N, CA, C and O atoms as a Tinker XYZ file with bonds, in Angstrom:
   256  protein
     1  N      9.501000   -4.173000    0.470000    73     2
     2  CA     8.749000   -3.092000   -0.323000    64     1     3
     3  C      7.942000   -2.225000    0.225000    63     2     4     5
     4  O      7.016000   -2.845000    0.750000    81     3
     5  N      7.808000   -0.821000    0.398000    73     3     6
     6  CA     6.871000   -0.218000    1.011000    64     5     7
     7  C      5.954000    0.684000    0.162000    63     6     8     9
     8  O      6.023000    0.714000   -1.067000    81     7
     9  N      5.205000    1.320000    0.794000    73     7    10
    10  CA     4.247000    2.328000   -0.191000    64     9    11
    11  C      4.701000    3.681000    0.395000    63    10    12    13
    12  O      4.683000    3.838000    1.616000    81    11
    13  N      5.105000    4.659000   -0.433000    73    11    14
    14  CA     5.166000    5.864000    0.118000    64    13    15
    15  C      4.387000    6.724000   -0.629000    63    14    16    17
    16  O      3.708000    6.352000   -1.586000    81    15
    17  N      4.476000    8.127000   -0.137000    73    15    18
    18  CA     3.550000    9.320000   -0.891000    64    17    19
    19  C      4.700000   10.149000   -0.843000    63    18    20    21
    20  O      5.547000   10.170000    0.050000    81    19
    21  N      4.648000   11.038000   -2.194000    73    19    22
    22  CA     5.482000   12.163000   -2.218000    64    21    23
    23  C      4.791000   13.460000   -2.437000    63    22    24    25
    24  O      4.050000   13.697000   -3.391000    81    23
    25  N      5.140000   14.410000   -1.326000    73    23    26
    26  CA     4.134000   15.537000   -1.793000    64    25    27
    27  C      5.059000   16.425000   -2.871000    63    26    28    29
    28  O      6.262000   16.689000   -2.838000    81    27
    29  N      4.222000   16.713000   -3.650000    73    27    30
    30  CA     4.589000   17.453000   -4.918000    64    29    31
    31  C      5.349000   18.797000   -4.872000    63    30    32    33
    32  O      6.237000   19.085000   -5.675000    81    31
    33  N      4.869000   19.712000   -3.725000    73    31    34
    34  CA     5.660000   20.974000   -3.889000    64    33    35
    35  C      6.953000   21.191000   -3.433000    63    34    36    37
    36  O      7.727000   22.107000   -3.711000    81    35
    37  N      7.130000   19.972000   -2.497000    73    35    38
    38  CA     8.520000   19.871000   -1.680000    64    37    39
    39  C      9.607000   18.752000   -2.097000    63    38    40    41
    40  O     10.822000   18.882000   -2.243000    81    39
    41  N      8.711000   17.501000   -2.256000    73    39    42
    42  CA     9.259000   16.360000   -2.817000    64    41    43
    43  C      9.442000   15.499000   -1.590000    63    42    44    45
    44  O     10.096000   14.460000   -1.685000    81    43
    45  N      8.957000   15.832000   -0.555000    73    43    46
    46  CA     8.833000   15.329000    0.938000    64    45    47
    47  C      8.098000   13.982000    0.685000    63    46    48    49
    48  O      6.925000   13.967000    0.312000    81    47
    49  N      8.895000   12.735000    0.919000    73    47    50
    50  CA     8.593000   11.423000    0.814000    64    49    51
    51  C      8.201000   10.930000    2.455000    63    50    52    53
    52  O      8.935000   10.972000    3.442000    81    51
    53  N      6.975000   10.520000    2.363000    73    51    54
    54  CA     6.501000    9.549000    3.696000    64    53    55
    55  C      6.227000    8.410000    3.482000    63    54    56    57
    56  O      5.883000    8.138000    2.332000    81    55
    57  N      6.276000    7.302000    4.520000    73    55    58
    58  CA     5.854000    6.207000    4.333000    64    57    59
    59  C      4.240000    6.026000    4.490000    63    58    60    61
    60  O      3.732000    6.647000    5.424000    81    59
    61  N      3.449000    5.296000    3.728000    73    59    62
    62  CA     1.752000    5.393000    3.922000    64    61    63
    63  C      1.596000    4.215000    5.035000    63    62    64    65
    64  O      0.809000    4.189000    5.982000    81    63
    65  N      2.388000    3.430000    4.725000    73    63    66
    66  CA     1.938000    2.176000    5.543000    64    65    67
    67  C      2.900000    1.521000    6.232000    63    66    68    69
    68  O      3.872000    1.478000    5.477000    81    67
    69  N      3.153000    1.000000    7.229000    73    67    70
    70  CA     4.422000   -0.046000    7.718000    64    69    71
    71  C      3.706000   -1.430000    7.304000    63    70    72    73
    72  O      4.065000   -2.421000    7.940000    81    71
    73  N      3.032000   -1.544000    6.611000    73    71    74
    74  CA     2.923000   -3.177000    6.409000    64    73    75
    75  C      4.114000   -3.489000    5.555000    63    74    76    77
    76  O      4.611000   -2.759000    4.698000    81    75
    77  N      4.471000   -4.610000    5.898000    73    75    78
    78  CA     5.773000   -5.283000    5.265000    64    77    79
    79  C      5.417000   -6.100000    3.898000    63    78    80    81
    80  O      4.988000   -7.249000    4.004000    81    79
    81  N      5.574000   -5.578000    2.772000    73    79    82
    82  CA     5.189000   -6.365000    1.382000    64    81    83
    83  C      6.590000   -7.015000    0.744000    63    82    84    85
    84  O      7.721000   -6.537000    0.647000    81    83
    85  N      6.043000   -8.291000    0.355000    73    83    86
    86  CA     7.048000   -8.947000   -0.410000    64    85    87
    87  C      6.982000   -8.559000   -2.049000    63    86    88    89
    88  O      7.995000   -8.734000   -2.726000    81    87
    89  N      5.861000   -8.071000   -2.608000    73    87    90
    90  CA     5.575000   -7.857000   -3.692000    64    89    91
    91  C      4.378000   -6.832000   -4.092000    63    90    92    93
    92  O      3.209000   -6.988000   -3.739000    81    91
    93  N      4.839000   -5.804000   -4.851000    73    91    94
    94  CA     3.271000   -4.865000   -5.097000    64    93    95
    95  C      3.498000   -4.727000   -6.622000    63    94    96    97
    96  O      4.457000   -4.304000   -7.268000    81    95
    97  N      2.501000   -5.139000   -6.917000    73    95    98
    98  CA     2.041000   -5.366000   -8.546000    64    97    99
    99  C      1.264000   -4.183000   -8.999000    63    98   100   101
   100  O      1.680000   -3.325000   -9.777000    81    99
   101  N      0.119000   -4.221000   -8.448000    73    99   102
   102  CA    -0.580000   -2.850000   -8.990000    64   101   103
   103  C     -1.022000   -1.866000   -7.699000    63   102   104   105
   104  O     -0.916000   -2.225000   -6.526000    81   103
   105  N     -1.592000   -0.417000   -8.179000    73   103   106
   106  CA    -1.606000    0.496000   -7.107000    64   105   107
   107  C     -2.646000    1.227000   -7.650000    63   106   108   109
   108  O     -2.532000    1.481000   -8.850000    81   107
   109  N     -3.892000    1.737000   -6.926000    73   107   110
   110  CA    -4.745000    2.652000   -7.588000    64   109   111
   111  C     -5.355000    3.199000   -6.584000    63   110   112   113
   112  O     -5.375000    2.653000   -5.481000    81   111
   113  N     -6.117000    4.713000   -6.905000    73   111   114
   114  CA    -6.788000    5.214000   -5.663000    64   113   115
   115  C     -8.481000    4.475000   -5.606000    63   114   116   117
   116  O     -8.967000    3.849000   -6.547000    81   115
   117  N     -9.024000    4.678000   -4.572000    73   115   118
   118  CA   -10.099000    4.501000   -4.186000    64   117   119
   119  C    -11.152000    5.207000   -4.707000    63   118   120   121
   120  O    -10.662000    6.326000   -4.863000    81   119
   121  N    -12.463000    5.263000   -5.130000    73   119   122
   122  CA   -13.293000    5.999000   -5.884000    64   121   123
   123  C    -13.424000    7.374000   -4.863000    63   122   124   125
   124  O    -13.689000    8.460000   -5.378000    81   123
   125  N    -13.254000    7.274000   -3.629000    73   123   126
   126  CA   -13.316000    8.531000   -2.690000    64   125   127
   127  C    -12.233000    9.186000   -2.454000    63   126   128   129
   128  O    -12.341000   10.192000   -1.753000    81   127
   129  N    -10.746000    8.757000   -3.027000    73   127   130
   130  CA    -9.552000    9.185000   -2.646000    64   129   131
   131  C     -9.033000    9.131000   -1.477000    63   130   132   133
   132  O     -7.904000    9.581000   -1.283000    81   131
   133  N     -9.775000    8.565000   -0.486000    73   131   134
   134  CA    -9.360000    8.096000    0.888000    64   133   135
   135  C     -8.522000    6.847000    1.229000    63   134   136   137
   136  O     -8.168000    6.627000    2.387000    81   135
   137  N     -8.254000    6.146000    0.342000    73   135   138
   138  CA    -7.337000    4.805000    0.209000    64   137   139
   139  C     -6.833000    4.436000   -1.028000    63   138   140   141
   140  O     -7.296000    4.817000   -2.104000    81   139
   141  N     -5.762000    3.598000   -0.860000    73   139   142
   142  CA    -5.130000    3.115000   -1.883000    64   141   143
   143  C     -5.743000    1.812000   -2.115000    63   142   144   145
   144  O     -6.114000    1.345000   -1.038000    81   143
   145  N     -5.995000    1.036000   -3.112000    73   143   146
   146  CA    -6.201000   -0.415000   -3.360000    64   145   147
   147  C     -4.865000   -0.804000   -4.080000    63   146   148   149
   148  O     -4.318000   -0.263000   -5.040000    81   147
   149  N     -4.571000   -1.671000   -3.495000    73   147   150
   150  CA    -3.064000   -2.551000   -3.834000    64   149   151
   151  C     -3.190000   -3.863000   -4.127000    63   150   152   153
   152  O     -3.796000   -4.472000   -3.246000    81   151
   153  N     -2.784000   -4.627000   -5.189000    73   151   154
   154  CA    -2.810000   -6.023000   -5.312000    64   153   155
   155  C     -1.295000   -6.285000   -5.379000    63   154   156   157
   156  O     -0.507000   -5.926000   -6.254000    81   155
   157  N     -1.002000   -7.174000   -3.968000    73   155   158
   158  CA     0.225000   -7.356000   -3.412000    64   157   159
   159  C      0.472000   -8.724000   -2.645000    63   158   160   161
   160  O     -0.462000   -9.523000   -2.580000    81   159
   161  N      1.579000   -8.995000   -2.119000    73   159   162
   162  CA     1.929000  -10.152000   -1.271000    64   161   163
   163  C      2.226000   -9.609000   -0.174000    63   162   164   165
   164  O      3.074000   -8.720000   -0.246000    81   163
   165  N      1.718000   -9.900000    1.039000    73   163   166
   166  CA     2.578000   -9.203000    2.006000    64   165   167
   167  C      3.513000  -10.490000    2.944000    63   166   168   169
   168  O      3.326000  -11.698000    2.801000    81   167
   169  N      4.279000  -10.012000    3.666000    73   167   170
   170  CA     5.394000  -11.015000    4.374000    64   169   171
   171  C      4.911000  -12.189000    4.933000    63   170   172   173
   172  O      5.440000  -13.301000    4.930000    81   171
   173  N      3.612000  -11.754000    5.524000    73   171   174
   174  CA     2.964000  -13.059000    6.674000    64   173   175
   175  C      2.903000  -14.237000    5.467000    63   174   176   177
   176  O      3.425000  -15.339000    5.633000    81   175
   177  N      2.200000  -13.858000    4.240000    73   175   178
   178  CA     1.826000  -15.034000    3.241000    64   177   179
   179  C      2.882000  -14.976000    1.975000    63   178   180   181
   180  O      2.429000  -15.207000    0.854000    81   179
   181  N      4.231000  -14.683000    2.128000    73   179   182
   182  CA     5.197000  -14.888000    1.463000    64   181   183
   183  C      5.463000  -16.048000    0.812000    63   182   184   185
   184  O      5.831000  -15.926000   -0.357000    81   183
   185  N      5.364000  -17.245000    1.303000    73   183   186
   186  CA     5.614000  -18.390000    0.672000    64   185   187
   187  C      4.730000  -18.705000   -0.171000    63   186   188   189
   188  O      5.093000  -19.316000   -1.177000    81   187
   189  N      3.365000  -18.380000    0.011000    73   187   190
   190  CA     2.151000  -18.591000   -0.947000    64   189   191
   191  C      2.105000  -17.462000   -1.975000    63   190   192   193
   192  O      1.633000  -16.363000   -1.682000    81   191
   193  N      2.644000  -17.768000   -3.293000    73   191   194
   194  CA     2.582000  -17.047000   -4.294000    64   193   195
   195  C      1.295000  -16.102000   -4.729000    63   194   196   197
   196  O      1.233000  -15.281000   -5.644000    81   195
   197  N      0.409000  -16.448000   -3.883000    73   195   198
   198  CA    -0.845000  -15.726000   -4.229000    64   197   199
   199  C     -0.735000  -14.243000   -3.997000    63   198   200   201
   200  O     -0.224000  -13.864000   -2.942000    81   199
   201  N     -1.128000  -13.441000   -4.804000    73   199   202
   202  CA    -1.497000  -11.918000   -4.447000    64   201   203
   203  C     -2.784000  -11.642000   -4.027000    63   202   204   205
   204  O     -3.759000  -12.304000   -4.383000    81   203
   205  N     -2.836000  -10.489000   -3.127000    73   203   206
   206  CA    -4.309000  -10.531000   -2.564000    64   205   207
   207  C     -4.637000   -8.863000   -2.717000    63   206   208   209
   208  O     -3.771000   -7.988000   -2.733000    81   207
   209  N     -5.787000   -8.695000   -2.803000    73   207   210
   210  CA    -6.163000   -7.096000   -2.801000    64   209   211
   211  C     -6.068000   -6.693000   -1.370000    63   210   212   213
   212  O     -6.397000   -7.367000   -0.394000    81   211
   213  N     -5.515000   -5.369000   -1.396000    73   211   214
   214  CA    -5.821000   -4.813000   -0.024000    64   213   215
   215  C     -6.264000   -3.391000   -0.184000    63   214   216   217
   216  O     -6.176000   -2.754000   -1.233000    81   215
   217  N     -6.805000   -2.900000    1.085000    73   215   218
   218  CA    -7.412000   -1.324000    1.257000    64   217   219
   219  C     -6.455000   -0.739000    2.041000    63   218   220   221
   220  O     -6.409000   -1.261000    3.155000    81   219
   221  N     -5.683000    0.142000    1.873000    73   219   222
   222  CA    -4.869000    0.986000    2.761000    64   221   223
   223  C     -5.134000    2.292000    2.918000    63   222   224   225
   224  O     -4.595000    3.150000    2.219000    81   223
   225  N     -6.024000    2.562000    3.889000    73   223   226
   226  CA    -6.229000    3.887000    4.291000    64   225   227
   227  C     -5.366000    4.812000    4.259000    63   226   228   229
   228  O     -4.233000    4.445000    4.569000    81   227
   229  N     -5.508000    6.005000    3.966000    73   227   230
   230  CA    -4.428000    7.032000    3.885000    64   229   231
   231  C     -4.313000    7.991000    5.209000    63   230   232   233
   232  O     -3.334000    8.689000    5.474000    81   231
   233  N     -5.535000    7.881000    6.000000    73   231   234
   234  CA    -5.503000    8.671000    7.243000    64   233   235
   235  C     -5.653000    7.985000    8.314000    63   234   236   237
   236  O     -6.520000    8.134000    9.175000    81   235
   237  N     -4.555000    6.995000    8.263000    73   235   238
   238  CA    -4.381000    6.042000    9.503000    64   237   239
   239  C     -5.220000    4.554000    9.574000    63   238   240   241
   240  O     -6.152000    4.393000    8.786000    81   239
   241  N     -4.981000    3.829000   10.221000    73   239   242
   242  CA    -5.373000    2.567000   10.034000    64   241   243
   243  C     -4.702000    1.646000    9.433000    63   242   244   245
   244  O     -3.852000    2.047000    8.638000    81   243
   245  N     -4.834000    0.440000    9.580000    73   243   246
   246  CA    -4.181000   -0.907000    9.344000    64   245   247
   247  C     -4.643000   -1.239000    8.018000    63   246   248   249
   248  O     -5.872000   -1.230000    7.940000    81   247
   249  N     -3.962000   -1.563000    6.820000    73   247   250
   250  CA    -4.346000   -2.581000    5.530000    64   249   251
   251  C     -5.209000   -3.421000    6.056000    63   250   252   253
   252  O     -5.229000   -3.692000    7.257000    81   251
   253  N     -6.178000   -4.016000    4.992000    73   251   254
   254  CA    -7.157000   -5.039000    5.073000    64   253   255
   255  C     -7.394000   -5.407000    3.986000    63   254   256
   256  O     -8.222000   -6.299000    3.802000    81   255
């Protein structure tokens, strides 16, 4: 799975992070609008069934 953004005016899709996700459950905006908060399981922890909360910055930077 991947996280994408879609520009409303022309429907152009762009990938927001290259992080490999095996499952994404919930996505919401941070209060300042500069990142997404994601409840997900990444590929590195795929055998573990636990979900983690991730902050994905929209203007570059790695999810953490």
